N, C-alpha and C positions, 0 to 999 in steps of 0.2 A: 507685515511683510515677511517676517521670519516664519510665521505660522503658515503662510501660503507656500513658502519654500519647503517646509517640512511635509506638508500634505502632498506636494508634488513628488518629493523623494519617496514617500511612503507608497503612493500609487504606482510610481515607476517600479519600485521593488516588488509590488504584487503582481504586476502584469508581465514583467519579463520572464519569470519562471513559467508562466502559463504558455509561453511560446514553445517550450520543449515538451516532449512526451516521454513517457516511460513504458517499459514492456517487461513482462516476466519472461525470462529465457532459461533454458536448461541446456547444459553442454551435451547431453545424450538423448534428449527426448524432443519430439516435434512440438511446436506451439499448440497443435490441436489437443495435446494431452493435458495442457494446463487446466482446463475446466474441470476435467475428471479429478485431477490432483487437488485443485482448490476445493471442490465439493467434499472430497474425502477428508481433507484437513479440517474443514469447517464442521463436518459432522463429528469428528473426534473432539474438537474444541467444545462443541455444544453438549457433549456428554459429560464434561467436567462440571460437577455440582457447584464448584466455586464460580463458574462463569455463567451458569444458567440464569442467574438474576443480575448479571453484570451489564455494563453499558456496551453499546455496539462498538465503541472504540476498543475496549478490552478484548472483545471477541475478534475484531479485525486484527489487532496486534498479535493475538495468539495464533490466528490462522496464518498470518504471514510468517511467523516464526516456524510454524510446522512446514510451510512451503520451503523455507530456507534450509531446514534440516533435510528435506528431500532433494536438495541440490538446485532449487530454483533461485534465480537472482533477478532483482529488479534493476534494469539498466536504462540509462537515458539514451534516447534516440537522437 
């Protein structure tokens, strides 16, 4: 019985965050500019020799750090 309760709590915890959405926003730039900024940051990251053989997660994290340095913020809607 306890195992069923734990499974129910786990599934509820995983599905509740799926109800919200997030979006990258910049205080001074339109949302249409995000794709250009993302591509530029990703190209910069992929030039780093340490990340060229890295996992996709490392590349994604480095790209997101670049976006944050440019002023973009991930906000929950």
